[in-house]
C-alpha positions in Angstrom: -19.7 36.2 -5.7 -19.8 32.4 -5.2 -16.9 31.1 -5.2 -16.5 27.4 -8.1 -15.5 24.5 -8.5 -13.8 23.3 -10.3 -16.0 19.5 -11.8 -13.9 16.5 -11.2 -14.6 15.7 -14.7 -14.5 19.0 -16.6 -13.6 19.5 -19.9 -11.0 20.8 -22.5 -7.8 21.1 -23.1 -5.3 20.1 -19.7 -4.5 22.3 -18.0 -1.4 22.0 -14.7 -4.2 18.8 -13.1 -3.1 18.1 -8.6 -4.0 14.4 -8.7 -2.8 14.8 -5.4 -5.3 16.8 -4.0 -6.9 14.8 -0.6 -11.3 15.1 -1.6 -10.1 13.5 -4.8 -9.6 10.2 -2.9 -11.9 10.9 -0.2 -14.6 11.4 -2.5 -13.5 8.5 -4.7 -13.1 10.9 -7.8 -9.9 10.4 -9.6 -10.6 8.6 -11.5 -11.4 10.4 -14.3 -8.6 13.1 -14.5 -6.3 10.2 -14.4 -8.1 8.4 -17.7 -7.7 12.5 -19.5 -4.1 11.7 -18.4 -2.5 9.0 -19.8 -4.6 10.0 -22.7 -3.7 13.8 -23.4 -0.5 13.9 -21.5 1.4 10.9 -19.6 4.6 12.5 -17.8 2.5 15.6 -16.9 4.0 18.1 -14.6 1.5 19.8 -11.9 3.3 23.5 -10.5 2.3 23.6 -7.6 0.6 22.2 -4.3 0.5 21.0 -1.1 3.5 18.5 -1.8 5.8 20.8 -4.1 6.0 20.3 -8.0 6.1 17.2 -9.0 6.0 15.4 -12.7 2.8 12.3 -12.8 4.2 8.8 -13.9 0.3 7.9 -15.1 1.1 4.6 -18.3 2.2 0.8 -17.8 4.8 1.8 -19.7 6.7 4.5 -18.1 6.2 3.3 -14.9 8.0 0.3 -15.7 10.4 2.0 -17.4 11.1 4.5 -14.1 11.2 1.2 -11.8 13.9 -0.2 -14.1 16.6 2.6 -13.7 16.9 3.4 -10.1 20.0 4.8 -10.4 18.6 7.3 -12.4 15.7 7.8 -10.3 16.4 7.4 -6.7 14.6 6.2 -4.4 16.6 7.6 -1.4 15.5 9.6 2.0 18.4 12.2 1.2 16.9 13.4 -1.7 13.2 13.8 0.0 12.3 9.4 0.2 9.0 7.6 -1.6 6.2 9.4 -1.2 5.0 13.1 -3.0 5.6 14.7 0.2 9.4 15.0 1.1 12.1 17.7 0.0 15.6 15.7 1.6 15.0 17.6 4.8 14.1 16.8 8.5 10.8 17.8 8.7 9.2 19.6 11.7 12.4 19.7 12.9 12.6 16.3 13.6 15.6 13.8 11.9 14.7 11.6 9.1 13.6 8.0 9.7 15.5 6.6 6.8 13.9 2.6 5.5 15.3 0.3 3.5 13.2 1.3 0.3 14.3 4.2 0.8 17.7 3.6 -0.2 19.3 3.4 -3.3 22.0 0.8 -4.1 23.8 -1.3 -2.4 22.7 0.2 1.1 19.0 -0.9 0.0 20.3 -4.6 -0.4 21.8 -5.2 2.9 18.4 -3.9 4.1 16.0 -5.4 2.7 18.4 -9.2 3.2 18.1 -9.3 6.6 14.4 -9.1 6.3 13.4 -11.1 3.1 13.9 -14.9 5.1 10.8 -14.6 6.5 8.8 -14.3 3.4 10.3 -16.9 0.9 7.9 -19.5 -0.8 9.4 -22.2 1.8 8.2 -20.3 4.6 5.1 -19.2 2.7 4.5 -22.9 3.5 5.2 -23.4 6.8 2.7 -20.0 7.0 -0.3 -21.3 5.0 -1.8 -23.2 7.8 -1.7 -20.9 10.1 -3.4 -18.1 8.2 -5.8 -20.7 7.3 -6.8 -21.8 10.5 -7.3 -17.7 11.6 -9.4 -16.6 7.9 -11.3 -19.4 9.0 -11.8 -18.6 13.2 -12.7 -14.6 12.4 -15.5 -15.6 9.1 -17.0 -18.7 11.6 -17.1 -15.1 14.1 -19.5 -13.4 11.5 -23.5 -12.0 11.5 -24.9 -13.8 8.2 -28.0 -11.2 6.8 -26.4 -8.2 9.7 -24.5 -5.2 9.1 -20.9 -5.0 10.3 -18.2 -3.3 9.5 -15.9 -5.3 7.4 -12.7 -2.9 7.8 -12.8 -3.4 11.3 -14.4 -7.2 12.2 -11.8 -9.0 8.9 -9.0 -6.2 7.5 -8.0 -4.7 10.4 -7.9 -8.3 12.3 -6.8 -10.2 10.4 -3.9 -8.3 9.2 -2.5 -7.3 12.8 -2.7 -10.8 13.9 -0.2 -11.3 10.9 1.9 -8.5 11.7 2.1 -9.8 15.4 3.1 -13.3 14.8 5.5 -12.0 12.1 7.1 -8.7 14.7 6.7 -11.8 17.9 4.4 -8.3 18.9 2.4 -8.8 22.4 -1.0 -10.9 21.1 -2.9 -8.8 23.2 -1.3 -5.1 22.0 -1.7 -5.9 18.7 -4.4 -3.2 17.3 -1.6 -1.0 18.9 0.5 -1.7 15.0 -2.9 -1.0 13.3 -3.1 2.6 14.9 0.5 3.5 14.7 0.5 2.4 10.4 -2.4 4.9 9.8 -0.3 7.3 11.0 2.6 6.8 9.7 0.5 6.4 5.7 -1.2 10.0 6.5 0.7 12.5 4.5 -2.0 15.3 5.1 -1.4 14.9 8.3 2.3 15.8 7.8 1.7 18.9 6.4 -0.5 20.1 9.5 1.9 21.2 12.8 -0.5 20.2 15.3 -1.0 17.0 13.8 1.8 16.8 12.2 3.5 16.4 15.3 1.1 14.3 17.5 2.1 12.4 13.9 5.6 12.1 15.2 4.7 11.8 19.1 3.5 8.6 18.1 5.3 6.9 15.8 7.7 7.7 18.6 5.5 6.3 21.0 5.6 3.0 18.2 9.6 3.4 18.6 9.7 3.2 22.6 7.8 -0.6 22.1 10.2 -1.4 19.7 13.0 -0.5 21.6 11.7 -2.4 24.4 11.2 -5.5 22.1 14.6 -5.3 20.4 16.6 -5.6 24.2 14.7 -8.2 24.9 15.7 -10.3 21.5 19.5 -9.0 21.5 19.8 -11.7 24.8 18.1 -14.5 22.9 19.1 -16.7 20.6 17.8 -15.9 16.9 14.9 -16.7 15.9 12.3 -16.0 13.1 10.6 -13.0 13.5 11.0 -10.1 12.0 12.9 -7.9 15.0 15.2 -10.5 15.7 16.6 -11.4 12.4 17.4 -7.4 12.3 18.8 -7.6 15.6 21.3 -10.3 14.2 22.0 -9.5 10.7 25.1 -8.0 10.6 23.6 -4.8 8.1 21.2 -3.7 10.7 22.3 -4.8 13.9 23.9 -0.8 14.3 21.3 0.5 12.7 20.0 4.0 15.0 17.2 4.5 16.7 15.8 6.8 13.7 17.0 3.7 11.7 15.1 1.0 13.5 11.7 3.2 14.0 12.2 3.5 9.6 12.2 -0.3 9.1 10.3 -0.9 11.5 7.5 1.3 9.4 8.1 0.1 6.5 7.1 -3.4 7.6 4.5 -2.4 9.7 2.5 0.2 7.0 3.3 -2.0 3.6 2.1 -5.4 6.0 -1.0 -3.9 7.1 -1.9 -1.2 4.3 -1.2 -4.2 1.3 -3.5 -6.0 3.0 -5.8 -5.0 4.3 -6.8 -2.1 1.9 -7.3 -5.3 -0.9 -8.8 -7.6 1.8 -11.5 -4.2 2.1 -11.6 -4.4 -1.5 -13.9 -7.5 -1.8 -17.5 -6.7 -0.2 -17.3 -3.2 -2.7 -16.7 -5.4 -6.7 -19.1 -7.7 -5.2 -21.4 -5.6 -5.0 -21.1 -4.1 -8.5 -20.1 -7.7 -10.5 -21.4 -9.9 -8.3 -21.1 -12.3 -11.4 -17.4 -12.0 -11.1 -18.1 -13.9 -7.1 -20.5 -16.4 -9.2 -17.2 -17.4 -12.0 -15.6 -18.3 -8.4 -18.0 -20.3 -6.6 -17.8 -22.2 -9.9 -14.4 -22.4 -9.7 -11.8 -22.5 -7.0 -8.6 -22.5 -9.6 -9.4 -19.0 -9.8 -8.7 -18.1 -7.0 -5.3 -17.3 -7.5 -5.7 -15.1 -9.5 -8.5 -12.8 -8.5 -6.7 -12.4 -5.8 -4.1 -10.8 -8.0 -7.2 -9.1 -10.0 -8.2 -8.1 -6.3 -4.6 -6.0 -5.4 -4.8 -4.7 -9.2 -8.3 -3.5 -8.7 -8.0 -1.8 -5.5 -4.1 -0.9 -5.4 -4.2 0.0 -2.2 -0.6 1.9 -1.9 -1.3 4.3 -4.8 1.9 6.0 -5.3 5.9 5.6 -5.2 8.1 8.7 -5.5 11.6 8.7 -7.3 13.5 11.8 -7.5 16.1 12.9 -10.7 19.9 12.5 -9.9 20.7 13.5 -13.4 18.4 15.7 -16.7 17.0 13.3 -18.4 14.3 12.4 -20.9 10.7 10.6 -19.7 7.9 10.2 -22.5 9.1 13.3 -24.7 9.8 15.4 -21.3 12.5 16.9 -20.0 13.6 16.2 -16.5 15.8 18.0 -14.8 18.0 16.4 -11.6 16.1 16.6 -7.9 12.8 17.0 -10.4 10.2 14.7 -8.0 8.8 12.2 -10.1 5.4 10.5 -8.7 4.8 7.2 -10.3 0.9 6.7 -9.8 0.0 3.0 -9.5 -3.4 3.7 -9.4 -3.1 4.5 -12.7 -0.8 2.9 -13.9 -3.2 -0.6 -13.4 -6.6 1.1 -15.1 -4.1 1.6 -18.2 -6.2 0.1 -21.1 -3.8 -0.2 -23.6 -3.4 -3.0 -20.6 -6.2 -4.3 -18.9 -8.8 -4.6 -21.3 -12.1 -2.6 -18.9 -9.7 -1.7 -16.3 -12.4 -0.1 -14.2 -13.8 -3.3 -13.7 -12.8 -6.4 -11.4 -12.8 -9.8 -13.4 -12.0 -12.7 -11.6 -10.8 -14.4 -14.5 -8.8 -11.8 -16.7 -5.5 -13.2 -18.6 -2.8 -10.8 -17.7 -3.9 -9.4 -13.4 -0.7 -10.3 -12.1 0.7 -7.6 -15.0 0.2 -5.0 -12.5 1.7 -2.7 -10.4 0.5 -2.5 -7.0 2.9 -4.0 -5.3 6.2 -2.0 -7.9 8.9 -3.2 -10.0 11.9 -3.9 -9.6 14.2 -3.5 -6.8 12.1 -2.3 -5.0 9.3 -4.4 -5.0 7.6 -5.3 -1.8 9.5 -7.7 -0.2 6.5 -9.4 1.9 3.8 -9.7 -1.4 3.7 -12.8 -1.3 2.3 -13.3 2.1 -0.7 -10.6 0.9 -1.2 -13.3 -1.7 -0.9 -15.8 0.7 -3.9 -14.1 2.7 -5.8 -12.7 0.3 -6.5 -15.8 -1.0 -6.8 -17.3 1.8 -10.2 -14.8 2.7 -11.8 -16.1 -0.9 -11.4 -19.0 -0.5 -13.0 -19.6 2.9 -15.6 -17.6 1.8 -16.7 -19.2 -1.4 -16.2 -23.3 0.9 -18.6 -21.7 3.3 -20.8 -20.4 0.4 -20.3 -16.7 1.9 -20.6 -13.6 -0.7 -19.9 -10.7 1.6 -21.2 -7.2 0.1 -21.2 -3.6 0.2 -24.4 -2.6 2.3 -23.7 1.7 3.4 -21.1 4.4 1.8 -17.8 3.7 3.3 -15.4 5.8 4.2 -11.9 6.5 2.0 -8.9 7.4 3.4 -8.4 11.0 2.3 -4.8 11.0 1.6 -3.1 10.0 -2.0 -0.4 7.6 -0.7 -3.0 4.9 1.3 -5.6 4.4 -1.1 -8.3 2.7 1.5 -10.7 2.5 3.7 -11.9 2.8 7.7 -14.7 1.3 7.3 -17.0 -0.2 5.3 -20.6 -0.7 6.2 -21.4 -5.4 4.9 -23.0 -8.4 5.0 -22.6 -11.8 5.1 -25.1 -13.6 2.7 -25.4 -17.3 1.6 -25.1 -17.9 -2.6 
């Protein structure tokens, strides 16, 4: 007898829904399920998944509510951290990798302050000219009316260049940062003993290289790169190797995936809604808002996870201490009660800045300003050159429920 394969858009009374399944993200078929959950059961319990039982929080207001209560809904690695994977115990016998985003107050506050100076408004102004120059070089090197991989030639190249600058990382090794980021965010690899071991080996390779850089910065005067900031800060100079690697992974993934996958979405929205690019072409004042809308529409990190520290109520449901609570940013950013025609990219959307792709509250992405600058600069350079990138084939998507992005995307540059 043939095995019945459930339809992604099946109707009827809502049963336990597991939106963490990798095929939903690989095939870009999660939206109907999130729409049903927002409408019928916005705080939804899934009793069984590859990641264990968890609660799905799918509405914008409920995600903000949880984020606003960090003492009740913990981010700590000691309970399992910030992704749907993790039960507060080591994976494959290795130590946990603490990072400041996966810490609660007051521990979180000191670690975050150590790197925050790299992302101040004044620092963004200092970086603006360099971001502009490198973006121009990348775009000017692209072929016109010729098929190429937008992810490789634009998104990865621009983000790895920026990361190399932020870390003071050797320029000719910068593509290693992409490899390390991809493995760090691969939840499916962590479920597999063989690939999980390979992942840890690759991350410790990352650690070894950054340890060399740490030792070099220890004997040098304090500087503006992130490694130097960690070396010379009272809050971080005595980190264990696990803590150092954990914070590096956070900064690499945060700096790579958020910007990279937002940039990667630009040819997709241009192919679907060309009229929106015409709005941008006609009015450059729309560019900052369009950049925010691109981040909202793509939502490059699909979720963050919290763990309840006490029994509580959320959306009429009883959440027990120790329960895993998954905040689906992907769903919150498509909430029609907040964003009209939420599945569309709208360049002049009036409330695009209300998106939750960077989180909310004390854990809001420390590098959000830099991501916004990079995405807006890319749009600006393309507009000035009268170029529009358009999707020209099927993308290869990341098949997991954490990083919502693209491994490759065929595109063409067209003159407008």
